[in-house]
N, CA, C, O and the ligand as a Tripos MOL2 file, in Angstrom:
@<TRIPOS>MOLECULE
protein
  257   255    65     0     0
PROTEIN
NO_CHARGES

@<TRIPOS>ATOM
      1 N        -105.0280    2.2770  -27.1950 N.3       1 MET1
      2 CA       -104.0930    3.3890  -27.0220 C.3       1 MET1
      3 C        -104.3520    4.0590  -25.6810 C.2       1 MET1
      4 O        -105.3730    4.7210  -25.4990 O.2       1 MET1
      5 N        -103.4710    3.8950  -24.7880 N.am      2 ASN2
      6 CA       -103.6520    4.4990  -23.4750 C.3       2 ASN2
      7 C        -102.9050    5.8100  -23.3850 C.2       2 ASN2
      8 O        -101.6960    5.8450  -23.1560 O.2       2 ASN2
      9 N        -103.6400    6.8760  -23.5670 N.am      3 GLU3
     10 CA       -103.0160    8.1990  -23.5320 C.3       3 GLU3
     11 C        -103.1170    8.8020  -22.1310 C.2       3 GLU3
     12 O        -102.5170    9.8380  -21.8450 O.2       3 GLU3
     13 N        -103.8760    8.1490  -21.2720 N.am      4 GLU4
     14 CA       -104.1400    8.7440  -19.9680 C.3       4 GLU4
     15 C        -103.1110    8.2880  -18.9490 C.2       4 GLU4
     16 O        -103.4070    7.5180  -18.0350 O.2       4 GLU4
     17 N        -101.9140    8.7770  -19.1290 N.am      5 LYS5
     18 CA       -100.8420    8.3970  -18.2140 C.3       5 LYS5
     19 C        -100.9360    9.1780  -16.9200 C.2       5 LYS5
     20 O        -101.1600    8.6190  -15.8460 O.2       5 LYS5
     21 N        -100.7630   10.4670  -17.0460 N.am      6 LYS6
     22 CA       -100.7780   11.2720  -15.8370 C.3       6 LYS6
     23 C        -101.7590   12.4340  -15.9600 C.2       6 LYS6
     24 O        -101.6360   13.4580  -15.2880 O.2       6 LYS6
     25 N        -102.7260   12.2390  -16.8350 N.am      7 GLN7
     26 CA       -103.7020   13.3000  -16.9900 C.3       7 GLN7
     27 C        -104.6340   13.3220  -15.7950 C.2       7 GLN7
     28 O        -104.9590   12.2780  -15.2290 O.2       7 GLN7
     29 N        -105.0520   14.4840  -15.4230 N.am      8 ALA8
     30 CA       -106.0150   14.6770  -14.3420 C.3       8 ALA8
     31 C        -105.4600   14.1770  -13.0140 C.2       8 ALA8
     32 O        -106.1970   14.0400  -12.0380 O.2       8 ALA8
     33 N        -104.1870   13.9120  -12.9830 N.am      9 ASP9
     34 CA       -103.5800   13.4530  -11.7460 C.3       9 ASP9
     35 C        -103.1780   14.6500  -10.8960 C.2       9 ASP9
     36 O        -103.3440   14.6530   -9.6760 O.2       9 ASP9
     37 N        -102.6520   15.6520  -11.5590 N.am     10 GLU10
     38 CA       -102.2590   16.8520  -10.8400 C.3      10 GLU10
     39 C        -103.4150   17.8360  -10.8010 C.2      10 GLU10
     40 O        -104.2030   17.9330  -11.7420 O.2      10 GLU10
     41 N        -103.5000   18.5440   -9.7260 N.am     11 SER11
     42 CA       -104.6260   19.4680   -9.5740 C.3      11 SER11
     43 C        -104.2740   20.8510  -10.0940 C.2      11 SER11
     44 O        -105.0690   21.7850   -9.9930 O.2      11 SER11
     45 N        -103.0860   20.9720  -10.6460 N.am     12 ALA12
     46 CA       -102.6830   22.2680  -11.1860 C.3      12 ALA12
     47 C        -103.5340   22.6020  -12.4080 C.2      12 ALA12
     48 O        -104.1140   21.7190  -13.0390 O.2      12 ALA12
     49 N        -103.5970   23.8680  -12.7220 N.am     13 GLU13
     50 CA       -104.3570   24.2670  -13.8910 C.3      13 GLU13
     51 C        -103.5530   23.9580  -15.1440 C.2      13 GLU13
     52 O        -102.4520   24.4710  -15.3470 O.2      13 GLU13
     53 N        -104.1250   23.1200  -15.9620 N.am     14 LEU14
     54 CA       -103.4120   22.7080  -17.1630 C.3      14 LEU14
     55 C        -104.2400   22.9890  -18.3990 C.2      14 LEU14
     56 O        -105.4700   22.9550  -18.3850 O.2      14 LEU14
     57 N        -103.5290   23.2630  -19.4480 N.am     15 MET15
     58 CA       -104.1980   23.4870  -20.7200 C.3      15 MET15
     59 C        -103.7800   22.3790  -21.6660 C.2      15 MET15
     60 O        -102.5900   22.1540  -21.8870 O.2      15 MET15
     61 N        -104.7470   21.6990  -22.2140 N.am     16 TYR16
     62 CA       -104.4640   20.6240  -23.1440 C.3      16 TYR16
     63 C        -104.5480   21.1480  -24.5650 C.2      16 TYR16
     64 O        -105.5030   21.8200  -24.9540 O.2      16 TYR16
     65 N        -103.5170   20.8160  -25.3230 N.am     17 VAL17
     66 CA       -103.5010   21.2630  -26.7170 C.3      17 VAL17
     67 C        -103.6850   20.0530  -27.6130 C.2      17 VAL17
     68 O        -102.8980   19.1070  -27.5900 O.2      17 VAL17
     69 N        -104.7250   20.1100  -28.3870 N.am     18 LYS18
     70 CA       -105.0900   18.9780  -29.2260 C.3      18 LYS18
     71 C        -105.0660   19.3990  -30.6850 C.2      18 LYS18
     72 O        -105.3920   20.5380  -31.0200 O.2      18 LYS18
     73 N        -104.6790   18.4720  -31.5490 N.am     19 CYS19
     74 CA       -104.6900   18.7660  -32.9720 C.3      19 CYS19
     75 C        -106.1250   18.7570  -33.4710 C.2      19 CYS19
     76 O        -106.8610   17.7950  -33.2530 O.2      19 CYS19
     77 N        -106.5130   19.8190  -34.1340 N.am     20 ALA20
     78 CA       -107.8890   19.9480  -34.6080 C.3      20 ALA20
     79 C        -108.1500   19.0340  -35.8040 C.2      20 ALA20
     80 O        -109.3010   18.8040  -36.1730 O.2      20 ALA20
     81 N        -107.0900   18.5190  -36.4030 N.am     21 TYR21
     82 CA       -107.2650   17.7030  -37.6070 C.3      21 TYR21
     83 C        -107.3300   16.2220  -37.2860 C.2      21 TYR21
     84 O        -108.3150   15.5530  -37.5980 O.2      21 TYR21
     85 N        -106.2720   15.7090  -36.6570 N.am     22 CYS22
     86 CA       -106.2220   14.2700  -36.4270 C.3      22 CYS22
     87 C        -106.5740   13.9270  -34.9830 C.2      22 CYS22
     88 O        -106.7180   12.7520  -34.6460 O.2      22 CYS22
     89 N        -106.7130   14.9290  -34.1350 N.am     23 GLY23
     90 CA       -107.1250   14.6780  -32.7640 C.3      23 GLY23
     91 C        -106.0030   14.2380  -31.8530 C.2      23 GLY23
     92 O        -106.2480   13.8280  -30.7180 O.2      23 GLY23
     93 N        -104.7980   14.3160  -32.3260 N.am     24 LYS24
     94 CA       -103.6520   13.9040  -31.5210 C.3      24 LYS24
     95 C        -103.3730   14.9280  -30.4230 C.2      24 LYS24
     96 O        -103.3950   16.1350  -30.6650 O.2      24 LYS24
     97 N        -103.1140   14.4360  -29.2280 N.am     25 TRP25
     98 CA       -102.7430   15.3430  -28.1530 C.3      25 TRP25
     99 C        -101.3260   15.8110  -28.3660 C.2      25 TRP25
    100 O        -100.4110   14.9980  -28.5010 O.2      25 TRP25
    101 N        -101.1390   17.0930  -28.3990 N.am     26 MET26
    102 CA        -99.8210   17.6330  -28.7120 C.3      26 MET26
    103 C         -99.0750   18.0850  -27.4860 C.2      26 MET26
    104 O         -97.8710   17.8570  -27.3660 O.2      26 MET26
    105 N         -99.7830   18.7270  -26.5650 N.am     27 ASP27
    106 CA        -99.0610   19.3700  -25.4790 C.3      27 ASP27
    107 C         -99.9650   19.5740  -24.2760 C.2      27 ASP27
    108 O        -101.1840   19.7000  -24.3940 O.2      27 ASP27
    109 N         -99.3370   19.6010  -23.1360 N.am     28 VAL28
    110 CA       -100.0480   19.9700  -21.9150 C.3      28 VAL28
    111 C         -99.1930   21.0000  -21.2140 C.2      28 VAL28
    112 O         -98.0440   20.7390  -20.8580 O.2      28 VAL28
    113 N         -99.7610   22.1600  -21.0210 N.am     29 LYS29
    114 CA        -98.9700   23.2020  -20.4020 C.3      29 LYS29
    115 C         -99.8240   23.9910  -19.4190 C.2      29 LYS29
    116 O        -101.0530   23.9590  -19.4780 O.2      29 LYS29
    117 N         -99.1680   24.6850  -18.5330 N.am     30 PRO30
    118 CA        -99.9200   25.4620  -17.5540 C.3      30 PRO30
    119 C        -100.8370   26.4540  -18.2290 C.2      30 PRO30
    120 O        -100.4490   27.1380  -19.1760 O.2      30 PRO30
    121 N        -102.0390   26.5220  -17.7390 N.am     31 GLY31
    122 CA       -102.9950   27.4480  -18.3360 C.3      31 GLY31
    123 C        -104.2760   27.4160  -17.5400 C.2      31 GLY31
    124 O        -104.2640   27.2800  -16.3160 O.2      31 GLY31
    125 N        -105.3740   27.5430  -18.2410 N.am     32 GLN32
    126 CA       -106.6570   27.5470  -17.5670 C.3      32 GLN32
    127 C        -107.0810   26.1340  -17.2250 C.2      32 GLN32
    128 O        -106.7320   25.1780  -17.9180 O.2      32 GLN32
    129 N        -107.8180   26.0170  -16.1750 N.am     33 MET33
    130 CA       -108.2620   24.7150  -15.7100 C.3      33 MET33
    131 C        -109.0770   23.9970  -16.7690 C.2      33 MET33
    132 O        -110.0810   24.5030  -17.2690 O.2      33 MET33
    133 N        -108.6090   22.7990  -17.0930 N.am     34 ASN34
    134 CA       -109.3510   21.9370  -18.0200 C.3      34 ASN34
    135 C        -109.6100   22.5880  -19.3720 C.2      34 ASN34
    136 O        -110.5350   22.2000  -20.0860 O.2      34 ASN34
    137 N        -108.8200   23.5440  -19.7110 N.am     35 TRP35
    138 CA       -109.0020   24.2030  -20.9910 C.3      35 TRP35
    139 C        -108.3940   23.3530  -22.0940 C.2      35 TRP35
    140 O        -107.2770   22.8540  -21.9560 O.2      35 TRP35
    141 N        -109.1160   23.1890  -23.1730 N.am     36 VAL36
    142 CA       -108.5890   22.4550  -24.3140 C.3      36 VAL36
    143 C        -108.4230   23.4150  -25.4750 C.2      36 VAL36
    144 O        -109.3820   24.0180  -25.9580 O.2      36 VAL36
    145 N        -107.1890   23.5380  -25.9030 N.am     37 SER37
    146 CA       -106.9120   24.4100  -27.0300 C.3      37 SER37
    147 C        -106.6830   23.5530  -28.2680 C.2      37 SER37
    148 O        -106.1670   22.4380  -28.1810 O.2      37 SER37
    149 N        -107.0650   24.0760  -29.3930 N.am     38 HIS38
    150 CA       -106.8840   23.3120  -30.6220 C.3      38 HIS38
    151 C        -105.8700   23.9810  -31.5320 C.2      38 HIS38
    152 O        -105.8450   25.2010  -31.6900 O.2      38 HIS38
    153 N        -105.0500   23.1530  -32.1140 N.am     39 GLY39
    154 CA       -104.0710   23.6520  -33.0620 C.3      39 GLY39
    155 C        -103.7960   22.5790  -34.0890 C.2      39 GLY39
    156 O        -104.5880   21.6500  -34.2540 O.2      39 GLY39
    157 N        -102.7000   22.6990  -34.7660 N.am     40 LEU40
    158 CA       -102.3380   21.6730  -35.7310 C.3      40 LEU40
    159 C        -101.0060   21.0590  -35.3200 C.2      40 LEU40
    160 O        -100.0540   21.7710  -35.0020 O.2      40 LEU40
    161 N        -100.9480   19.7410  -35.3300 N.am     41 CYS41
    162 CA        -99.7030   19.0760  -35.0150 C.3      41 CYS41
    163 C         -98.7480   19.2420  -36.2020 C.2      41 CYS41
    164 O         -99.1400   19.7120  -37.2710 O.2      41 CYS41
    165 N         -97.5160   18.8560  -35.9980 N.am     42 ASP42
    166 CA        -96.5130   19.0510  -37.0470 C.3      42 ASP42
    167 C         -96.9190   18.3710  -38.3500 C.2      42 ASP42
    168 O         -96.7620   18.9340  -39.4330 O.2      42 ASP42
    169 N         -97.4420   17.1540  -38.2300 N.am     43 ASP43
    170 CA        -97.8280   16.4140  -39.4250 C.3      43 ASP43
    171 C         -98.9050   17.1460  -40.2110 C.2      43 ASP43
    172 O         -98.7840   17.3460  -41.4190 O.2      43 ASP43
    173 N         -99.9490   17.5400  -39.5140 N.am     44 CYS44
    174 CA       -101.0620   18.2000  -40.1860 C.3      44 CYS44
    175 C        -100.6560   19.5820  -40.6810 C.2      44 CYS44
    176 O        -101.1190   20.0460  -41.7230 O.2      44 CYS44
    177 N         -99.7920   20.2230  -39.9240 N.am     45 LEU45
    178 CA        -99.3250   21.5390  -40.3510 C.3      45 LEU45
    179 C         -98.5730   21.4220  -41.6700 C.2      45 LEU45
    180 O         -98.7400   22.2490  -42.5660 O.2      45 LEU45
    181 N         -97.7440   20.3880  -41.7800 N.am     46 LYS46
    182 CA        -96.9910   20.1680  -43.0180 C.3      46 LYS46
    183 C         -97.9460   19.9080  -44.1680 C.2      46 LYS46
    184 O         -97.7970   20.4570  -45.2600 O.2      46 LYS46
    185 N         -98.9340   19.0570  -43.9010 N.am     47 LYS47
    186 CA        -99.9010   18.7330  -44.9550 C.3      47 LYS47
    187 C        -100.6290   19.9880  -45.4140 C.2      47 LYS47
    188 O        -100.8190   20.2090  -46.6100 O.2      47 LYS47
    189 N        -101.0280   20.7990  -44.4550 N.am     48 GLU48
    190 CA       -101.7480   22.0220  -44.7980 C.3      48 GLU48
    191 C        -100.8720   22.9530  -45.6300 C.2      48 GLU48
    192 O        -101.3300   23.5380  -46.6120 O.2      48 GLU48
    193 N         -99.6160   23.0820  -45.2310 N.am     49 LEU49
    194 CA        -98.7140   23.9600  -45.9640 C.3      49 LEU49
    195 C         -98.5150   23.4670  -47.3850 C.2      49 LEU49
    196 O         -98.4760   24.2550  -48.3300 O.2      49 LEU49
    197 N         -98.3870   22.1350  -47.5280 N.am     50 GLU50
    198 CA        -98.2310   21.5780  -48.8760 C.3      50 GLU50
    199 C         -99.4850   21.8190  -49.7030 C.2      50 GLU50
    200 O         -99.4080   22.1220  -50.8930 O.2      50 GLU50
    201 N        -100.6240   21.6840  -49.0680 N.am     51 LYS51
    202 CA       -101.8930   21.9030  -49.7590 C.3      51 LYS51
    203 C        -101.9770   23.3490  -50.2570 C.2      51 LYS51
    204 O        -102.3740   23.6220  -51.3900 O.2      51 LYS51
    205 N        -101.5920   24.2500  -49.3730 N.am     52 ILE52
    206 CA       -101.6540   25.6680  -49.7370 C.3      52 ILE52
    207 C        -100.6560   25.9740  -50.8550 C.2      52 ILE52
    208 O        -100.9180   26.7810  -51.7460 O.2      52 ILE52
    209 N         -99.5130   25.3080  -50.7790 N.am     53 ARG53
    210 CA        -98.4940   25.5460  -51.7960 C.3      53 ARG53
    211 C         -98.9580   24.9970  -53.1450 C.2      53 ARG53
    212 O         -98.7350   25.6190  -54.1840 O.2      53 ARG53
    213 N         -99.5950   23.8410  -53.1230 N.am     54 ALA54
    214 CA       -100.0610   23.2220  -54.3640 C.3      54 ALA54
    215 C        -101.2420   23.9940  -54.9460 C.2      54 ALA54
    216 O        -101.3850   24.1280  -56.1620 O.2      54 ALA54
    217 N        -102.0780   24.4940  -54.0470 N.am     55 HIS55
    218 CA       -103.2500   25.2450  -54.4940 C.3      55 HIS55
    219 C        -103.3180   26.5790  -53.7760 C.2      55 HIS55
    220 O        -104.0690   26.7350  -52.8120 O.2      55 HIS55
    221 N        -102.5440   27.5300  -54.2370 N.am     56 PRO56
    222 CA       -102.5570   28.8460  -53.5840 C.3      56 PRO56
    223 C        -103.9460   29.4670  -53.6830 C.2      56 PRO56
    224 O        -104.6340   29.3280  -54.6940 O.2      56 PRO56
    225 N        -104.3350   30.1370  -52.6390 N.am     57 PRO57
    226 CA       -105.6510   30.7880  -52.6510 C.3      57 PRO57
    227 C        -105.7570   31.7620  -53.8210 C.2      57 PRO57
    228 O        -104.8850   32.6100  -54.0090 O.2      57 PRO57
    229 N        -106.8210   31.6400  -54.6020 N.am     58 GLY58
    230 CA       -107.0110   32.5450  -55.7290 C.3      58 GLY58
    231 C        -106.5320   31.9370  -57.0390 C.2      58 GLY58
    232 O        -106.8030   32.4820  -58.1090 O.2      58 GLY58
    233 N        -105.8330   30.8280  -56.9690 N.am     59 ALA59
    234 CA       -105.3120   30.2230  -58.1900 C.3      59 ALA59
    235 C        -106.4530   29.7070  -59.0660 C.2      59 ALA59
    236 O        -106.3980   29.7740  -60.2940 O.2      59 ALA59
    237 N        -107.4730   29.1990  -58.4100 N.am     60 ASP60
    238 CA       -108.6180   28.6790  -59.1590 C.3      60 ASP60
    239 C        -109.3290   29.7780  -59.9320 C.2      60 ASP60
    240 O        -109.8410   29.5460  -61.0270 O.2      60 ASP60
    241 N        -109.3570   30.9550  -59.3690 N.am     61 ASN61
    242 CA       -110.0250   32.0750  -60.0140 C.3      61 ASN61
    243 C        -109.2530   32.5580  -61.2360 C.2      61 ASN61
    244 O        -109.8340   33.0640  -62.1960 O.2      61 ASN61
    245 N        -107.9300   32.3920  -61.1840 N.am     62 ALA62
    246 CA       -107.1010   32.9140  -62.2550 C.3      62 ALA62
    247 C        -107.2270   32.0670  -63.5240 C.2      62 ALA62
    248 O        -107.0900   32.5750  -64.6380 O.2      62 ALA62
    249 N        -107.4890   30.7730  -63.3410 N.am     63 THR63
    250 CA       -107.5900   29.9170  -64.5100 C.3      63 THR63
    251 C        -109.0440   29.5370  -64.7870 C.2      63 THR63
    252 O        -109.7180   28.9760  -63.9230 O.2      63 THR63
    253 N        -109.5120   29.8360  -65.9640 N.am     64 PRO64
    254 CA       -110.9020   29.5420  -66.3370 C.3      64 PRO64
    255 C        -111.1610   28.0420  -66.4800 C.2      64 PRO64
    256 O        -112.2810   27.6350  -66.7900 O.2      64 PRO64
    257 ZN       -102.6800   16.3940  -36.5300 Zn       65 ZN65
@<TRIPOS>BOND
     1     1     2 1
     2     2     3 1
     3     3     4 2
     4     3     5 am
     5     5     6 1
     6     6     7 1
     7     7     8 2
     8     7     9 am
     9     9    10 1
    10    10    11 1
    11    11    12 2
    12    11    13 am
    13    13    14 1
    14    14    15 1
    15    15    16 2
    16    15    17 am
    17    17    18 1
    18    18    19 1
    19    19    20 2
    20    19    21 am
    21    21    22 1
    22    22    23 1
    23    23    24 2
    24    23    25 am
    25    25    26 1
    26    26    27 1
    27    27    28 2
    28    27    29 am
    29    29    30 1
    30    30    31 1
    31    31    32 2
    32    31    33 am
    33    33    34 1
    34    34    35 1
    35    35    36 2
    36    35    37 am
    37    37    38 1
    38    38    39 1
    39    39    40 2
    40    39    41 am
    41    41    42 1
    42    42    43 1
    43    43    44 2
    44    43    45 am
    45    45    46 1
    46    46    47 1
    47    47    48 2
    48    47    49 am
    49    49    50 1
    50    50    51 1
    51    51    52 2
    52    51    53 am
    53    53    54 1
    54    54    55 1
    55    55    56 2
    56    55    57 am
    57    57    58 1
    58    58    59 1
    59    59    60 2
    60    59    61 am
    61    61    62 1
    62    62    63 1
    63    63    64 2
    64    63    65 am
    65    65    66 1
    66    66    67 1
    67    67    68 2
    68    67    69 am
    69    69    70 1
    70    70    71 1
    71    71    72 2
    72    71    73 am
    73    73    74 1
    74    74    75 1
    75    75    76 2
    76    75    77 am
    77    77    78 1
    78    78    79 1
    79    79    80 2
    80    79    81 am
    81    81    82 1
    82    82    83 1
    83    83    84 2
    84    83    85 am
    85    85    86 1
    86    86    87 1
    87    87    88 2
    88    87    89 am
    89    89    90 1
    90    90    91 1
    91    91    92 2
    92    91    93 am
    93    93    94 1
    94    94    95 1
    95    95    96 2
    96    95    97 am
    97    97    98 1
    98    98    99 1
    99    99   100 2
   100    99   101 am
   101   101   102 1
   102   102   103 1
   103   103   104 2
   104   103   105 am
   105   105   106 1
   106   106   107 1
   107   107   108 2
   108   107   109 am
   109   109   110 1
   110   110   111 1
   111   111   112 2
   112   111   113 am
   113   113   114 1
   114   114   115 1
   115   115   116 2
   116   115   117 am
   117   117   118 1
   118   118   119 1
   119   119   120 2
   120   119   121 am
   121   121   122 1
   122   122   123 1
   123   123   124 2
   124   123   125 am
   125   125   126 1
   126   126   127 1
   127   127   128 2
   128   127   129 am
   129   129   130 1
   130   130   131 1
   131   131   132 2
   132   131   133 am
   133   133   134 1
   134   134   135 1
   135   135   136 2
   136   135   137 am
   137   137   138 1
   138   138   139 1
   139   139   140 2
   140   139   141 am
   141   141   142 1
   142   142   143 1
   143   143   144 2
   144   143   145 am
   145   145   146 1
   146   146   147 1
   147   147   148 2
   148   147   149 am
   149   149   150 1
   150   150   151 1
   151   151   152 2
   152   151   153 am
   153   153   154 1
   154   154   155 1
   155   155   156 2
   156   155   157 am
   157   157   158 1
   158   158   159 1
   159   159   160 2
   160   159   161 am
   161   161   162 1
   162   162   163 1
   163   163   164 2
   164   163   165 am
   165   165   166 1
   166   166   167 1
   167   167   168 2
   168   167   169 am
   169   169   170 1
   170   170   171 1
   171   171   172 2
   172   171   173 am
   173   173   174 1
   174   174   175 1
   175   175   176 2
   176   175   177 am
   177   177   178 1
   178   178   179 1
   179   179   180 2
   180   179   181 am
   181   181   182 1
   182   182   183 1
   183   183   184 2
   184   183   185 am
   185   185   186 1
   186   186   187 1
   187   187   188 2
   188   187   189 am
   189   189   190 1
   190   190   191 1
   191   191   192 2
   192   191   193 am
   193   193   194 1
   194   194   195 1
   195   195   196 2
   196   195   197 am
   197   197   198 1
   198   198   199 1
   199   199   200 2
   200   199   201 am
   201   201   202 1
   202   202   203 1
   203   203   204 2
   204   203   205 am
   205   205   206 1
   206   206   207 1
   207   207   208 2
   208   207   209 am
   209   209   210 1
   210   210   211 1
   211   211   212 2
   212   211   213 am
   213   213   214 1
   214   214   215 1
   215   215   216 2
   216   215   217 am
   217   217   218 1
   218   218   219 1
   219   219   220 2
   220   219   221 am
   221   221   222 1
   222   222   223 1
   223   223   224 2
   224   223   225 am
   225   225   226 1
   226   226   227 1
   227   227   228 2
   228   227   229 am
   229   229   230 1
   230   230   231 1
   231   231   232 2
   232   231   233 am
   233   233   234 1
   234   234   235 1
   235   235   236 2
   236   235   237 am
   237   237   238 1
   238   238   239 1
   239   239   240 2
   240   239   241 am
   241   241   242 1
   242   242   243 1
   243   243   244 2
   244   243   245 am
   245   245   246 1
   246   246   247 1
   247   247   248 2
   248   247   249 am
   249   249   250 1
   250   250   251 1
   251   251   252 2
   252   251   253 am
   253   253   254 1
   254   254   255 1
   255   255   256 2
@<TRIPOS>SUBSTRUCTURE
     1 MET1         2 RESIDUE 1 A MET
     2 ASN2         6 RESIDUE 1 A ASN
     3 GLU3        10 RESIDUE 1 A GLU
     4 GLU4        14 RESIDUE 1 A GLU
     5 LYS5        18 RESIDUE 1 A LYS
     6 LYS6        22 RESIDUE 1 A LYS
     7 GLN7        26 RESIDUE 1 A GLN
     8 ALA8        30 RESIDUE 1 A ALA
     9 ASP9        34 RESIDUE 1 A ASP
    10 GLU10       38 RESIDUE 1 A GLU
    11 SER11       42 RESIDUE 1 A SER
    12 ALA12       46 RESIDUE 1 A ALA
    13 GLU13       50 RESIDUE 1 A GLU
    14 LEU14       54 RESIDUE 1 A LEU
    15 MET15       58 RESIDUE 1 A MET
    16 TYR16       62 RESIDUE 1 A TYR
    17 VAL17       66 RESIDUE 1 A VAL
    18 LYS18       70 RESIDUE 1 A LYS
    19 CYS19       74 RESIDUE 1 A CYS
    20 ALA20       78 RESIDUE 1 A ALA
    21 TYR21       82 RESIDUE 1 A TYR
    22 CYS22       86 RESIDUE 1 A CYS
    23 GLY23       90 RESIDUE 1 A GLY
    24 LYS24       94 RESIDUE 1 A LYS
    25 TRP25       98 RESIDUE 1 A TRP
    26 MET26      102 RESIDUE 1 A MET
    27 ASP27      106 RESIDUE 1 A ASP
    28 VAL28      110 RESIDUE 1 A VAL
    29 LYS29      114 RESIDUE 1 A LYS
    30 PRO30      118 RESIDUE 1 A PRO
    31 GLY31      122 RESIDUE 1 A GLY
    32 GLN32      126 RESIDUE 1 A GLN
    33 MET33      130 RESIDUE 1 A MET
    34 ASN34      134 RESIDUE 1 A ASN
    35 TRP35      138 RESIDUE 1 A TRP
    36 VAL36      142 RESIDUE 1 A VAL
    37 SER37      146 RESIDUE 1 A SER
    38 HIS38      150 RESIDUE 1 A HIS
    39 GLY39      154 RESIDUE 1 A GLY
    40 LEU40      158 RESIDUE 1 A LEU
    41 CYS41      162 RESIDUE 1 A CYS
    42 ASP42      166 RESIDUE 1 A ASP
    43 ASP43      170 RESIDUE 1 A ASP
    44 CYS44      174 RESIDUE 1 A CYS
    45 LEU45      178 RESIDUE 1 A LEU
    46 LYS46      182 RESIDUE 1 A LYS
    47 LYS47      186 RESIDUE 1 A LYS
    48 GLU48      190 RESIDUE 1 A GLU
    49 LEU49      194 RESIDUE 1 A LEU
    50 GLU50      198 RESIDUE 1 A GLU
    51 LYS51      202 RESIDUE 1 A LYS
    52 ILE52      206 RESIDUE 1 A ILE
    53 ARG53      210 RESIDUE 1 A ARG
    54 ALA54      214 RESIDUE 1 A ALA
    55 HIS55      218 RESIDUE 1 A HIS
    56 PRO56      222 RESIDUE 1 A PRO
    57 PRO57      226 RESIDUE 1 A PRO
    58 GLY58      230 RESIDUE 1 A GLY
    59 ALA59      234 RESIDUE 1 A ALA
    60 ASP60      238 RESIDUE 1 A ASP
    61 ASN61      242 RESIDUE 1 A ASN
    62 ALA62      246 RESIDUE 1 A ALA
    63 THR63      250 RESIDUE 1 A THR
    64 PRO64      254 RESIDUE 1 A PRO
    65 ZN65       257 GROUP 0 **** ****
């Protein structure tokens, strides 16, 4: 998988946004030099939302 198409080619300050779950690179946008920000990609975000919906926080406490 060659993800390094035009990375590090420009000397502009770029911020890389990476998915904290699956490690997929999501976005590159102007920001701090070589800064890597972590977030959730659409896929992982959906999974997380479904997980939360299936198991709402506190639900385990309510049922003995
Ligand atoms: Zn992801």
